[in-house]
C-alpha positions in Angstrom: 8.6 8.4 43.2 8.9 5.6 40.5 11.5 6.2 37.9 10.5 5.8 34.3 12.9 3.8 32.2 14.7 5.9 29.7 14.0 5.3 26.1 16.8 4.8 23.7 17.2 7.1 20.7 16.0 4.3 18.4 12.9 3.8 20.5 12.2 7.6 20.5 12.7 7.8 16.8 10.4 4.8 16.2 7.7 6.3 18.5 8.0 9.6 16.6 7.7 7.8 13.2 4.6 6.0 14.4 3.0 9.3 15.6 3.8 11.0 12.3 2.4 8.0 10.3 -0.8 8.1 12.4 -1.1 11.8 11.6 -0.9 11.1 7.9 -3.6 8.5 8.2 -5.8 10.9 10.2 -5.2 13.6 7.6 -6.0 11.2 4.7 -9.2 10.1 6.3 -10.2 13.6 7.0 -9.8 15.0 3.5 -11.1 11.8 1.8 -14.4 12.1 3.8 -15.0 15.6 2.2 -12.9 16.2 -0.9 -15.3 18.9 -2.0 -14.6 21.0 1.1 -12.4 24.1 0.5 -9.7 22.9 2.9 -7.0 25.3 4.0 -3.6 24.4 5.5 -4.6 26.3 8.7 -7.8 24.3 9.1 -6.2 20.9 8.4 -3.3 21.6 10.7 -5.7 22.5 13.5 -7.7 19.3 12.9 -4.6 17.1 13.3 -3.2 19.2 16.2 0.0 20.3 14.5 1.3 23.7 13.4 1.2 24.4 9.7 5.0 24.3 9.6 5.3 21.0 11.5 2.5 19.3 9.5 4.2 20.3 6.3 7.6 19.1 7.5 6.3 15.7 8.6 4.1 15.3 5.6 7.0 15.9 3.2 9.2 13.5 5.2 6.5 10.8 5.1 5.0 11.3 1.6 7.4 13.4 -0.4 4.5 15.9 -0.8 3.2 18.9 1.0 -0.2 18.5 2.6 -1.9 20.6 -0.1 -0.2 18.8 -2.9 -1.3 15.5 -1.4 -4.9 16.9 -1.2 -4.6 17.9 -4.9 -3.4 14.4 -5.7 -6.4 12.8 -4.0 -8.7 15.2 -5.7 -7.3 14.3 -9.2 -7.4 10.6 -8.4 -11.1 10.9 -7.4 -11.9 13.0 -10.4 -10.3 10.4 -12.7 -12.3 7.6 -11.0 -15.5 9.6 -11.4 -14.8 10.3 -15.1 -14.0 6.7 -15.7 -16.9 5.1 -13.8 -19.8 7.5 -14.0 -21.7 9.6 -16.5 -21.4 12.8 -14.3 -20.6 15.8 -16.4 -17.3 17.5 -16.0 -18.8 20.4 -14.0 -20.3 18.0 -11.5 -17.1 16.1 -11.2 -15.1 19.3 -10.7 -17.4 20.5 -7.8 -17.4 17.0 -6.3 -13.7 17.1 -5.8 -13.4 20.7 -4.6 -13.1 22.8 -7.7 -15.7 25.5 -8.0 -14.6 26.8 -11.4 -14.9 24.3 -14.2 -12.2 26.3 -16.1 -9.8 26.0 -13.2 -10.5 22.3 -12.9 -10.1 21.7 -16.6 -6.7 23.6 -16.7 -5.4 21.8 -13.6 -6.7 18.4 -14.8 -5.0 18.9 -18.2 -1.7 19.9 -16.5 -1.9 16.8 -14.2 -2.9 14.2 -16.7 -1.7 15.7 -20.0 -5.1 15.5 -21.5 -8.5 17.0 -21.0 -11.1 15.5 -18.6 -13.3 14.5 -21.6 -10.3 12.9 -23.4 -9.5 11.0 -20.1 -13.1 9.8 -19.9 -13.1 8.6 -23.4 -9.8 6.7 -23.0 -10.8 5.3 -19.6 -14.1 4.0 -20.9 -12.4 2.3 -23.7 -10.3 0.6 -21.0 -7.0 2.3 -22.0 -6.4 4.4 -18.9 
């Protein structure tokens, strides 16, 4: 039987880091393709073939965020982009990024950006955001 060369700890760590980075890229592409979907951590962890615990751990190590906070960040970035570049009403923007209650979206948007979605749109369209 042929012997496999042993990897050094540094090689093993680098391989692990690359696998984890690839998982983050896969996760990112998955949720960006359907931000409106009501993703759950269980569903996302199955899609990337990790347990919820392991996905959360590697996500925090790689991004500083939990998977669901990262998803929220992407949703707010897309909402801000839509508000700044389209004439979609706030209700349509909110459903486009996965919020099915305009009230919930409005409250969360205000907490995230420190202003309402309408205020953000006005400032962005003046070129100040």
